[in-house]
N, C-alpha and C positions, 0 to 999 in steps of 0.2 A: 773737783771744786770749781763751784762756780766763780766767774768774775767778781772782782772789789765792787765793781760798780753795780751789777746785780744785785750784791748783798743789800746795799742801800736801797734799792726799787723794790724788793722783796719786803723788806724791814718796813718801807712806808707805801706798800701797796694799799689801793684804792679803800677807802672805809666804805665810801657807795656801796662796793660791790661784795663788801664783808657782811653790811647789813642787810643786803639783797639774800643772801645765802642764809644768813640768819634767818629771815622770814620765811625762806622755803621749809627749814627746818621747824619753826614755829608753827608752820600750816600745818605739817604732818603730826603734829601732837594735839593740837586744838582744832583743827578744822581750817581752811583757809577762808571760810565766811567767818570766823571769828579773829580774824588778823587782818589788821590796817596798815597794810605796808605803802607807804610812800616814800620808801627810800629811793627807788630809780626811775630815772626819766625816761621810760618806755612806754610808748603809746598805747593808749587802750582804745583808738578810733582804727576800725579796720582802714585798710588802703582805699581808697576812689576804686569805684567799679571799673573805671577805666584803666585803671591799672590790669586788673585779670583779661580784659579786653585785648590789650596791647600784648599780653602775654600770649594770648592764644593766637591771636592775630600771627605775630611775629612767627609762631614754630611753626603755625600751617602754613604762612606765604612765604616764607624766605627761605635760602639756601642753608640747611644745616650747618654745612662746612665753616660758613661764613658766620652764622649767629654763634658759634660756639670756639671758635678758631681765633688767633692771634689777629693783631692789626697794630698799626703805629702805636709806640707807648704812648701818645697823646689820647688816643682812642679813635673809634671812626671819625673820619671827617664829616659826614654826613650829620651823624649825632651833634657833633661840635658846632657845625653851621647852624642845626637846628636851635640850639642853647643859644647860641648868639643873638640869633633874629629874636627870639624871646626876649633877651635881657635889653636889647634894642627897641622894641615897641613899647617895654614898660618902663625903661628907665630914660631913653633919650640918650641912649649910649649909642656908639658906633663901632661894636666888636664885630670880628670876622672870626670864622674857624680857628685861625693861627692864634686867638686871643684865649683860647678855652684848652685846658688840660683836663682829663677826665682822670679821677681818683678813686681812691677805695675810702669812700666816706671824706666826712671833712677832717678826720683825724690824719687820714691818709695825707690828705692835702697839704695839711701844718706840716706835716715831717716832711713832705715832698721839698716846701718852699724853703724851711730852715734849711734842710740839707743843702739846698741851691746856694744859700748866702751867708752862713755861719762860719766864721774861722773860729779856733779855741779861743776862749775868751772873751769873743764878741758878747754886748749886754741885748737882751729884749727886754722890755718894759712892757709890764702888764697892771693892769687897774684891778687891785681888791675889792670885792671879792671876786674870784675867778677860777674857771674850771681847774681843777686840780693837775690835771695831767699836762698842763702847759711846760709846768717845771720839768716834768720827765723828757717832754718832747724837745725842749732846750738844751737840756743835759745830755740828751741822746747824740749831739754834734758838738760836746764839751763848750756849749756857751752858757752864759750865766742870767738866769731870769732875776730882773728886779722887779718889786710890786710897790705900786703907789698905794698908800693908805688907804683904807675903807671911808668915805666921803657920808656919812650916816646924816641925817635921817633919809634925804635924799636918792644916796647912792649913783648921783652922777659925778663923773670923774673928778678928782681934784686936780685942776688945772696947773696952778701954782705949785704945787709938790711936783706933778710931773715936769713942769718946766724946769725945775731945780735937779732932776733926776737925768737928766739928759747929758751925756758929756762924749766925748771923741769917739769912744767905744762903742755908743749905742748903734745897733746894725735894724733894728727893728722893734715896732710894737704892736701889740697883739690887742685888738678889742673886740668883744662879745656882746653883740647889741640887736635883738632884746637878750637880756643879760641871764647866764646862767651863774648865781641862784636867784639874783632878786626879782626878775620880770621886769628891770627896768628897761626903757628906751633909752638911747643914749639921743639928747635934742639935736635938732640942727646948729642951735648955737654952740653947743659943746662940740661937736664936729666942726664947724668953721674954726673955733679958738685953737682946737686942737692941729688943725690943718697950719694955722699961723703961726704957732709956736715950730712946728715941726720944721716949717720953710726957714723960719727965721733960724732956728739951730743947724740946720743943713748949711746955710751960708755962713753961719759961725765957725762952724767945725771942716767945712769944705768935704763933708761926707755926702752918701745917700743914706735915708733912714726909709727903711719900708715900713708903711702902715699895714697892717695884716686883719683885716675882718674877717671873723669867725662866725659864720652866717647860719648854723643848723635853724635858727629859729624866726628868721625873717618873715615868713609868712603868717607866724603866729602872733598878730600884733591885732590890740582891742581897741573898742570904742573911736574906730575912724585914724589912729594914730597913724603918722607916717613914720617909716623907718629910713634915714636917709641912704643915699647910696654910694657910698665912701668914694668912687672913684671921679665924681664930678664935684669933687671938695679937695681933691688931694693926688698930685698926678703919682706919686710913688707909692701906690695901695697895690694890693693884692688879695682877691676876693677869694674866701676857700666857703664853699659851699656843702651841703648835705640833703639829700632827700629822705634822710632817719625821720624827721618830724613832719616835712610838709606833705609828704605822701605816705607815711606810715611804714617805713621799710628800712628801720636800724639794722635788722640783720642783713640786709642785701649787700649794705657796705658799698654806697654809689654815691658820689657828688663829683666836684669838681674844682678847679681853680679858676680863677680870670687873672689874665695876667694883661693888662693893657698897654698900647705903644707908649703911652706918656710915661711910663715906669722907666726907669734909669736903666740903661741898657737891656732895654726890653727884649730885643732878639737872642742874645746870651743868655739872659736869664731864662727865657722859652727853653732854649738848649738844653740848659742846665737843669731846669725841671723834668725834663724830657727823658734825660739819663736817670735822674734822681729815681723817677718812678719805676726805672727798670733795675736801677742796683739795689735798690732799697727791698728788692725781693717781691713788689708788687706787680712787677713786668707791664701789666695795663689794668685797668679799672674791669670789674665784672662785663663780660661781653655782651651777654643776653639783656643785664639791665641798662646798658649804655642804650641799646636800641629802646626799651624800654619805656625809659623817662623822657628820652625824644619825642614819642609817641603822645606824652603825658605834660607837655609844658603848660597847658593852661586848667589840668586839674589841679585840686588843693583838698586837703583833709577838712574833716567838719569841724571847723574853728568855733562853731556855735556850741559845740560839745564841751570843749574847753571852758568855754567864755561859761556856759552854767555853773561847771564846777568851781570855778575861780569866783563867782558872784557869790556862792554857797560859803566854800571854805571861809573866803575873807569877812563875810559879812558875818558868819557864825564866831570866828575865833575872836573878831574884833569886839562883838557884842558879850563875851565872857572876859574882856579885860586885855587880851593878848595885845603886845604891840607890831603892827604887822606894816610891812611896806607892800602897797597896795600894787598887785602886777598890771604893768601895761603891756606884756608879751610873755612869749614861752608858755611854760605849764608849773611854774614855781612860785610858791609862799614862801618868804623870807619873813622870818620871824623870830623877836628879841626874845631872849630865852630870858623867863623869869629867874632862872639859877644864874650866878657870874660865871658857874662853870657849866657852860651849855651840854658837854660830853654827860655829867652827871644827871642835867635834865632830860637828855635821850637816852639814859638807862632808866629813868623813873618811868617815861613813858611806855618803856616795855612792859611793867607791871600791868597796863591796860592792853597789852598786845597791839602797840602804835609803834612803828618803825618810821623816825625821821633821821634826817642825817646832820650832822654838828656842821656849826659854821668854820671852824677850824680846816675843816676839810677843802674848804675855799678861802683859807687864807683871812677870814673872820671871825676870828672867837666872840661868843656873847649871843650868837645867832642859831636858828636853826632852819634848814632848808624841808619844806613839804612838797614833793613832786604830786599837783593834784590831776596827772594823767592817767586815772584810773576810774572805774564805774563809780556814778553819781553816787549808787546805794553804798558804796565804801563809806564815802563822806556822809553820808546821813547816818550811816551806824557810827561811825566812827567820833562824830560830835559828842554825844552823851559821855564819852571816856575824855575827850579834851575839857570837857568841862568839870570833871571829875580831877583832873590834872590842875586847873586854874584854881579850884577851890583848894588843894593843896599846897598850891606852890603861889599864887597871885593874892588870892581873896581870904586867906586866913587872918 
């Protein structure tokens, strides 16, 4: 008999993953070229050539016992130093190796930091729409996730509602910008106001509230927009980063946490995160790919590929009458469902072999998410079928 807590997790397992599996079944029946799967944020751009070169060089030049061996639970010191130097150069920060902890992707990093700070019944706040796994991550450590309702149509955080939600049990706030699923970048004004609110609430309650920045999409920002680096705005910030999107390496599960000196109890917090990395069963981040990303700090994915897709999909659906949130980053389009029940609209889309994800998976019913990290030709071929949906549900 499985654990009672797991029964709930199994029952509410990811709708995104379920849609992805359904897409594979449809492809086996109708042919992959006739299925338009926009369900999963799985990069369709190959990793930069520098990644391949780094792998080959490391395997040729370095001691295999070190390349494939254990190291400090926080990761190779040289790798952490290289990442810290890169961040300092890009953002004007002053990190050292001690501020970096290598993790098994951003998800591993979030679990590590939540394990390190949460006591049972502590509260974590996030802003809807949000990546649905946040709730599971918080509940892993018997915390309580509270979400600020979505602020349509711009989907910048509702800071008035946020301020009212903070209380003496609030231990952390998770933000994700550029955002999954909206593609919205939280503005500098939003971040500044959020930091002011948190500083005032810390004084009011005499507590420490950590701001956890989940940043797998940081490098995917369009039209020259700036993504504020949060440690520069609020001392109690912890940054979780992943190379899954920036280097197209989702399956390699490699990322890091930044725990600045300015964060409350930073030395103790770093020690706790180091131990959490081990006792959660990660032990350490993948050894080979720690060394790979250290050699690729200046490399990046082909953002122009995603930008081309963004423009085609956004302009095409908008012209058909769909209400779309124009993405500023990431590779998702958030679209208002023509039906009140967006799950019914997702089912209707399947008639045309289109797979999209209901907004309720992100605590934002009434919308659907379309992942445009697909081949450009997939979007071109899908647009006539999106038009058929529009004719059926928007223009009839």
